[in-house]
C-alpha positions, -999 to +999 in steps of 0.1 A: +794+527+742+761+553+742+726+541+734+730+549+700+762+528+693+747+498+715+714+503+690+734+500+660+758+471+671+725+448+681+710+460+649+743+453+629+742+416+649+706+409+640+715+417+601+744+393+605+726+369+617+696+370+594+719+369+565+734+336+579+701+321+585+694+333+548+728+318+536+719+285+560+689+282+537+701+287+506+728+258+513+702+234+523+685+239+490+715+238+473+724+204+488+690+192+480+697+197+445+728+182+442+713+150+461+686+152+439+703+155+404+726+125+418+698+103+416+677+123+389+664+091+369+641+086+401+615+109+392+610+102+359+595+067+371+562+076+370+541+064+336+519+098+335+550+119+329+548+106+294+511+120+289+515+149+313+544+166+293+523+152+259+495+176+269+516+201+276+529+200+242+497+197+223+482+227+242+516+247+232+509+234+193+474+243+192+468+266+216+429+255+227+421+238+260+405+202+256+372+194+263+372+156+252+391+127+250+414+124+223+440+101+236+418+065+235+398+053+216+380+033+242+363+069+254+372+088+225+347+119+225+336+117+262+338+143+282+373+151+292+396+189+306+431+195+309+424+209+343+462+210+355+471+225+323+492+250+335+513+223+353+517+204+320+524+235+301+560+241+327+564+204+319+563+211+284+583+240+282+610+225+300+605+194+273+613+219+247+645+231+264+663+207+277+644+171+264+639+147+300+667+166+316+647+198+314+616+181+328+638+167+358+654+202+362+624+220+370+609+195+390+644+196+415+641+231+413+608+229+429+618+209+455+645+224+462+628+258+467+605+237+490+637+230+515+646+264+511+609+277+519+607+254+549+640+263+563+634+299+561+602+300+579+612+271+607+641+291+615+625+326+621+613+305+653+639+276+657+674+273+657+685+274+619+704+239+625+671+225+641+651+242+614+674+228+582+676+192+600+636+198+599+633+207+565+653+180+550+638+154+574+605+162+557+617+166+524+631+130+527+596+118+543+580+124+514+608+112+486+581+086+472+561+112+455+586+131+438+578+121+405+576+146+371+541+156+372+521+191+379+518+183+418+552+185+424+548+224+413+524+234+442+546+224+472+564+258+475+525+275+470+514+254+501+541+259+525+535+298+515+496+296+521+501+277+551+529+295+570+516+330+560+477+318+572+482+302+604+507+336+608+483+359+605+458+340+628+486+341+654+490+377+651+452+381+651+450+403+621+433+394+584+447+372+560+472+384+536+444+390+504+478+388+480+476+346+491+441+350+465+468+351+438+481+317+447+450+301+449+445+314+416+476+296+404+475+261+424+440+262+406+455+263+370+484+240+385+471+212+403+440+199+411+449+196+448+442+234+449+403+229+466+431+218+495+435+254+500+399+263+512+408+238+540+439+248+552+421+286+552+398+272+573+419+258+601+438+288+603+402+308+607+395+284+638+429+290+653+420+326+647+385+317+665+402+297+690+426+327+703+404+356+697+368+340+702+339+370+692+364+397+705+375+408+670+344+407+648+361+430+622+390+406+618+368+375+620+347+387+592+377+396+569+383+356+572+350+351+563+353+371+535+389+353+524+374+315+527+343+327+503+363+341+480+387+313+479+366+290+457+355+318+439+387+333+422+396+294+420+372+301+390+398+321+374+406+290+353+399+279+316+374+251+330+358+274+354+338+253+379+344+221+356+379+222+375+363+217+410+337+195+399+365+169+383+383+169+415+352+160+432+349+130+411+380+117+422+371+126+462+336+104+457+331+072+445+359+070+419+361+031+411+398+033+399+410+052+431+414+013+450+434+002+425+460+027+418+490+031+444+490+067+451+453+064+460+458+030+481+459+036+519+490+042+539+510+003+544+537+001+568+550-027+552+556-004+522+566+031+539+586+017+575+608+048+576+575+065+577+559+049+600+591+055+623+584+092+618+552+091+631+555+071+655+582+089+670+564+122+661+534+103+686+558+096+712+576+132+715+541+147+719+530+122+746+562+127+768+564+159+762+545+187+780+538+206+740+508+222+738+492+235+702+456+245+710+423+224+696+425+242+663+460+229+653+455+199+669+424+194+645+448+201+616+475+179+624+447+150+626+433+159+594+467+161+577+474+129+594+437+113+585+443+120+546+480+108+546+469+073+563+439+075+538+456+079+505+493+078+501+497+110+476+492+132+506+517+121+526+533+156+518+504+176+541+515+159+572+551+159+569+555+194+555+528+214+571+527+201+609+562+212+612+554+245+598+523+251+621+536+237+655+570+253+654+561+286+672+548+262+698+578+247+702+603+279+703+579+290+734+574+260+754+611+249+745+631+282+749+665+261+741+652+254+708+643+288+699+659+313+672+654+336+703+681+317+719+700+313+685+703+353+685+716+357+719+742+337+716+776+347+699+785+341+669+811+314+660+835+311+635+816+296+605+785+318+614+805+352+608+822+339+578+787+333+562+773+367+574+806+385+563+803+369+528+768+368+523+769+386+487+795+364+477+782+331+487+751+335+468+769+348+440+788+316+439+759+298+447+741+312+412+770+306+390+775+269+407+741+262+400+739+274+362+776+257+358+761+226+372+731+228+351+752+234+317+779+204+325+750+181+336+727+190+310+753+179+282+769+150+299+746+131+318+711+123+298+681+111+314+654+091+305+619+076+318+619+041+335+618+013+308+589+000+328+571+029+316+589+038+282+581+004+263+605+015+237+621-015+223+585-027+219+571+008+202+601+002+180+592-033+168+556-021+166+564+009+142+591-013+126+563-042+118+538-016+111+510-027+141+481-011+135+443-014+152+434-007+185+458-017+211+451-034+244+476-020+264+486-023+304+478+004+321+516+016+328+522+019+292+495+043+285+514+074+291+540+063+265+512+054+238+501+088+244+533+104+240+538+088+209+504+095+188+490+061+194+456+059+210+452+037+244+429+014+255+436+025+292+460+055+309+465+072+335+438+094+336+413+077+355+405+106+373+375+116+346+381+083+321+374+045+320+349+047+348+313+031+346+327+001+354+357-003+330+384+002+349+368-021+376+369-048+348+397-047+335+414-051+366+392-082+371+402-094+332+441-102+354+424-125+380+421-161+378+389-164+365+396-134+342+398-151+303+364-147+294+366-113+303+392-106+285+379-123+256+346-107+258+369-074+256+391-084+229+363-087+205+339-058+218+368-031+213+382-054+180+418-053+194+447-053+169+474-062+191+484-058+225+509-042+245+520-059+279+540-052+306+561-083+313+547-092+347+509-087+336+485-114+347+469-115+319+500-131+295+487-169+298+454-159+287+467-145+259+487-178+248+455-198+257+435-177+234+458-186+205+475-153+203+509-153+193+539-135+211+556-112+182+581-098+206+592-099+241+620-082+263+627-076+298+600-049+303+572-050+274+556-081+260+532-079+224+510-102+211+490-103+175+460-124+170+464-164+163+463-169+123 
């Protein structure tokens, strides 16, 4: 074999390997989609899914961006912005197209795309099987936050941004300027877009740790990119208000300690995640893996925000593998993609490579067919713990009117059905100034006087409570009559 033939053979072998790697990632995404579809209803457990969809539907109907609260009577007319409007519109479009099945479909699609991207980026450095395993493990560990809300749409964005930025730092070049477009997209999808500034800063530190001040031109481009990130995020219907609204959550929001997703990590509630973190710590301690101080700071940061607030678990489990994969590959060559490329392709891998286009086509047909079949034969619906469907049907049939005092978890469904709320899941901007704290205190053992005062202050005409609401005995003691009850909801009316 001459040199030209040898080069051609090597090139074809690499192309086959890349196709095999791509098929592995594609099959992993399909497997994840199938697993999520099997428990599709689990993504509709969050009470906020109701109002997120409703805000999007109202925008599509009115084509206006709200600036004051239109959904509650307690804070009606107070400043409020739909800062995640694009994510809400995507949910609304999905709902218009396929009802709650459509909503679930776009959520599953985003998560499956995240698995594909994780597998693809990790397999650039690690053996494909190991990369896919890590991608599955990471996504499995963040399963508790898979809900029908806009934050899920940002998973692919944060994976791409982190990979591209740290890759640029590793290669000692300027960050890709097109990532600024992702910052704009992220800013309009979800309020966590300020994390893009932080990730860029850590990647810049990684470059600084590698080069020092030896490449001032490259460092200047990184500084420019860092300054442009918050600037381009202002390309938003609400401009700087979107950033300010995000900061109100981070600093002193009274509702943060009362909402589950904002609470600190609890080992009792998340034992699997604790085991994963301890295993990772054990592996780090017994291995000789070195990742540099900048990446170490990034790992510490993601772990800190996760332990402080449960909702940020995805930062640690998704991003840490992406950031340290290159060090694992370089320091443990037997696990690397290079070692895999040097191996002789086995039967299954050759099969995948030779039938790459056929497999991709079959995958597309399979997905379309599955969506069509499931859409007609399998209907999902939000959890009855948040829908209060029976109670609302009773309220409608009996023409209940006046202000309703509702349990927090029923706020979303009330908004969706056009009923003004007492409180709902928009506590990042509303129900502050002591309102949420006092509402929580009405459910304490000494909360009856507070509850009675609130009933008078807000001229409550009826109450819609979850079956486990701790205030139920107080309504009985105050002479209110139980007009309706099922396994999930209770309606009280004032006594005669």
